[in-house]
N, C-alpha and C positions, 0 to 999 in steps of 0.2 A: 504494500500500500504506500503510495507516494504521499509525502506531506503536502504536496501542492493541491491535492484534492480534499484536504481536511479544512474545507472552507465553505462558504455559502455562495450560492449562485450570484447574488447581487454584487459581490466583489468584482466578478468578471463583467457583469453588465455595466457597472459604473466605469470600469476600465475601458470597455469598448466605446462608451459614449465620450469619455475624456480623450481617447485617442482620435476619435472622429473629428472633434472640434479643436484639437490642439492644446487642451488644458492639461493633458496627462503629464507633461514635463515641468509643470510649475513646481517650485520648491515648496515642500510641505513639512510640517511637524505634527505628529500625532502623539498623544499621551494616553497611557493606560493608568487608571486610578479608580478608587472607590469613593463615590460621593458620600457614602456612609458605611459604617461597619454593619455586619449582620446584627439583628436586634439583640441588644443586651451585651454584646461583646465589647471588651475594653481595649483590645489591640488586635492587630493581625500580624501574621508572619509571612514574609515574601518567600514563596517556593515555586519552583518551575523554571527558574532562570536558565539553569543548565540544559534542561530539556528543550526549552525554546531555542536556545542557541544551536543545539544539535539539529533540531528540525529546520531551522533557518538555513543551515549549511546544506541541507538536502532538498531545499524547496526549489524543485525543478519540474518542468512539465515535459515528461517523456512522451513518446509517440502514443502510448496507451492513454495517458491523461489528456492529450490534445484531441484524440479521437472521441473521448467521452464528452468533451465540451464543444465539439465542432458544430453541433446542431443549433446552438444559439450564439456562437461567436463568429464574427466575420473574419475574413482572411487577414486583415490588418492586425486584429487582436490575436489571432492564432500565431502569426509570425512574431509578435511581441512576446508571447508566452513561450514560444519555442526557444528563444534566446535569453529568457529571463534568468537573472540571478541578482539578488539584492546587492546593491552597490553603495548604500547609504551608511549612516552612522546610527548607533543605538547606545543610549545611556540608560542607566537604571539603578535602582537600589540593589545592592549586593544580595545574593541569595542568602536567606537567614536573617535579613534585617527586619525589624519590626516596622509596621506601617500603620497609618491612621487615616481618617477621612481626608481626601484631597491630596494625599501624598503622591507625587509623580513617580509611581513605581517603575514605569518604563517610558522612555521618550525615544521616538523613532523619527529620524530625519532623512529625507531624500526627495525624490520626485513623488508627486501624488500617486502616480501609477504603481511604483514599487512599494510605497507605504500602505496603500489601501488594501493590497493583496494580503497583508499580514494581520488584518483585524481579527478574523475568526480564529486563526491559529494561535495568536497570542492570548486571546481571551479564554479559549478553551483550556489552554495549559495553565495559565495563572489562576483562573477562577477555581479550577479543580484543586491544583496542588496547594495553593495558598489556603483554601478552606480546610484541607486535611491537616496541613502543618499548624494552622491556628488552633484547631481542635486538639491536636496532639500536644501542643505546647501547654494547653490548659491541663491536660492529663499529666504531663511531666511535672508541672507545679504541684498538682494534687498528690502525686506520688512521693514528693519530698525526698528524692534521692534513691528511691527503690527502683529496681529494674522494671522495664516495660518491654513487652514483646508484641509486635503487630501480627495479628492473626486473622485478618479480614478478607483474605483472597476469595473465599467462597461466598462472600456477601456482596460482591460487586462485579462489574464487567472484568473480563480477564486482563485487558490492557490497563484499565483503571487500577487494578490491583497492584500492578508493578509500580505505577506512579505513586499510589498511595503509600506503599512501603517505603519508597524513596523519600517522600515528604515527611512521613512520620520519623524516619531516621534523622533527617535534618533537624527536626524539632526536639530531638533528644531521646527517642526510643533506642533501645539497645540492639534491636535486630528485628527480623521478620521471618515468618514461616515460608515466604515466597522465594522459590529458587531462582526465578528469572530476575528478581531484584538483586539477588546476590551476584548472578552472572553479569548483569548489565551495569550495575552501579556499585558493587562491592558492599551492599548491605548485608551484615552477618546473617546467615541462615540459621534458624533455631527451631527445634522441635524434636519430638521423640515418638509418641504414639497416641492413638485415639482409642475410644471405647471399643471399636470394632476388633482391635488386636486382642484385647482382654477377652471379649466374648468368643473369639475364635477357639479358645481353649475350653471347649465344652464337650463332654463325653456322655456316655450312657448314664453316669451318676450325676450329671448336671455340670454347672460351671466349675472350672478349675483355675481360679485366679492365681494361686501360687505358681502353677506351671507357666502361665503367661508372664508373670514377673520374672521367673527364673530365665525364661527364654530371652526376654529383653535385656536383662543384666548380662547374660552370656554374650549377647551380640554387641551391646553398647558400653558395657562396663558398669562398675558400681556408681560412677558419677552421673548416671542417667537420671531422668525424672520419670517416676512411676505415677500413673493416673489411678487414684485410689477410690474414686467414687462410683465406679461402675455398678457395684452392688451395695455393700455396706462400708461406710468410711472407716469405722473403727477396725473392722476385720481387714479392710484394705491396707491400712497403715501397718498392722501387725504382719500381714503377708509380705508387704514391701520390705520391711526391715529384715524379716526372716530370709528373703531372697537375696538381698544385697548386703546385709550386715549393717552395723552402725555408721558406716561411711557412705551410706546412700546419699547421692547428690541432692535430690529433691523429690517431693511428692506434689502432685497437682490435684486441686479440688475444682470441679467444673460445674457444680450445682449446689442447691440448698442455700441455707443462711450462711454465707461465706464468713461473716464475722464470728459467729458462734462456732462454726466448724474449725476455723483457723486456730482459735484458742484451745479447743479440745485436741486437735491434732498436735499442736505444739507441746502440750502437756504429755500426750501419749508418746511422742517421739523422744522427749527428754527422759521419760521413764524407761524407755527401751534402750537408752544409751546413745540414741542418734541425735545428739545435741547440735551437731553441725549440719544436719539435714535441713534444707530450706523448704519453704512452703510457697508454692505458686498457686494463684487463684485465677480463674477465668469464668466466663459465662455472663454475657450481656452487660459488661462493665462500661461505664462512661466516667467522665471526670468527677461527677458527684458521688458515684459509688466508690471510686478510688479514694476520694477524700474521706468518705464515711468509714473506710477501712484503715485509716491512717493509724489509729491506736491499737490495731490488732497485729498479731505476730505474723504478718505477711511479708515475704521477701521480694516477690515480684508479681507482676500482673500481666495477663494476656488479654488483649483488647481486640475485638473484631468489628462487629457491625457498626457500633457507634463511631468508631474512628473513621472507617472508610466512607461513611455518609456525612462526615463533618460534624457529628454530634449535634444535629439540629440545624446546622448551617451548611448545607451541601455546596454552596457557592460563595465566593468572596464578594459578590456584587460589584465586580470591577467592570469598567467600560473603557472603550478605546475611541478617543475623540480627536478630530482635527482641531488644532489650536492655533496654527499659523500657516499663512500662505504668502510666499515671496517676502518673508520678513514681517508681514502685517498680522497682528492678532485677529483671530476669528473666534466666535463663541456661539454656542447654542443657547437659545432663550426660552425653550419650551418649559411650560409649568412643571416644577419639581424636577426638571432634568437639565437645569442650567449648567453650562460649563464656563470655565474661566479662560479667556483667550491668552495667547502668547506662550511660547516655550518657557518652561519653568525649571527652577532648581529648588533645593530645600536644604536647610540646616536644622539640626536638633540642638536645643539649648539644655544645659544641665547645671545643677548645683555643684559647688566644689566637691561634694561627697560623691558625685557621679549620678545622682538621681535625676532623671530627665524631667524637664518642666514644660517644654513647649516645642512644637515644630513650626518652623517659619518657612512658608512657600512664597517665592518671589520670582520676578522676571529673570530669565537666564542672564547671568553676568551682571546683575544689578542687586546685590544683597543690601538690605537696609543696614544702617550704621549700628543699630542695636543688636544685630545678629553676629557681630564680631566675636570670635571665640567659639562659635557654635561648630558642631561637627558636620562637615559636608556629607550628604547622603548619597548622591548620585556618583556612579563610577562609570568609566568607559567600558562598554561591552563589545561593540563592533565599530571598526573604523574603516571606511571605504569598502565595506562588504567583508572585511576580514575580522574574524573573531579575536577578541582580546581575552586573555586567560581570565576565567571567572572565579578562580580560587578553589573550586572543588567542594566535595561534601564535608571534608574535615573543617574547612574554613567556615562553611555555612553553619555547621553544628556549633562551632565556637561562637559565632555571631549571635545565634539564638540564645545561647546560654548567657552571654554578656548582656543581651538586650533584656532578658527577663530579670536579671539582677538589677538593671538600671531603672526598672519601673518603680514608681511610687507604690507604697505597700497596697493601697486600695486598688491599684491596677491589676493585682493578682487575684482579686476576689472572683469567685465563680458566679456570684449573684449578678443579676442584671444591673447595668449602670452605664454611665457615660464613658466615652473614651478616656483612657488613663491620663492623657495629656491633651490640651487643646491644640488645634492647628490654626495658625494665623496666616491668612492670605493677604499678602501685600499687593495693593493695586498697582498695575503697570504705571 
């Protein structure tokens, strides 16, 4: 599947009309931003930058793609697409950066023709990945340093699953069950067994959970994680320690009252001498459930459905708007959908302690005097069509961690509220 067709028809019909009347080559700037955060969210996390840059480098119309659009594109448009490669500039917030309403997350500069073709591609990537990373960051905060495993592949589209695993890892998750995320992006692959493996060991006399556990330990070693709630949790824990000994790596609980069960299991493990055996919990967890378990003896969490669906906010509400033509600001005036004209940059102000206080968005190259000392947020991503190194996942993970630490304390609340810091838009 070519990235060039990951778009909407009207991108090409606009291109065709602009080529016909000569406006296609006018210099343009588009910006990707969120007018507002999803309801109740206090910050967002930028994710998808690396995926967007990968897709941009492959954004070409091969013969098959041209054939599929030939029915509604004239010959001039088809010739333009045949030779297309993006030759403009892109600036944006580094992947892993926090963002707020009106933050210019991505700025695309070039001809109208080449910039307009990137609208749907950029929005589909950033809206999905940023929504997942923003939800994941809330879970990381709720977990308070305990391990988190992304386990949502079976709850979303197969391609979205890989992107979700990448976004969760950027936000601070420790790994994913998804193998393609490991192969493509180096996200650590984690996982051992499901209930089906335990139930496989059933004979004429009924279930044989000890045999299942012995088989898993024989294959994966005593450091494995045994799933103990297929039948009875208390019996499952006893069978697990009997199979692996007191050095068993972990047990996982996937159902029931996880807080109550975690306490019971911890006491039982300690009584059996497995004081170092960790407890993993999973089963319809979200950030609120994770926070509620903070006082319980849980060592790590497996999160699936809630994570890959954005935990109630499946999109980041970002838009991609034309803001400048031939150096002149343009803006949309539609009710509740107004945009602010002109190419923009932003700085983030902070107290001497490092706690951020305000985001200031201003006309590119014209920072207000009171923004001196603020941290510039946009970085070069593409120059004359050539990708600039975007830092990679390790840098993105570090940026999220630093960003969460810099938020005012109320910004980390899980309850609904206003954005953690205000955004000040400086008029051109």
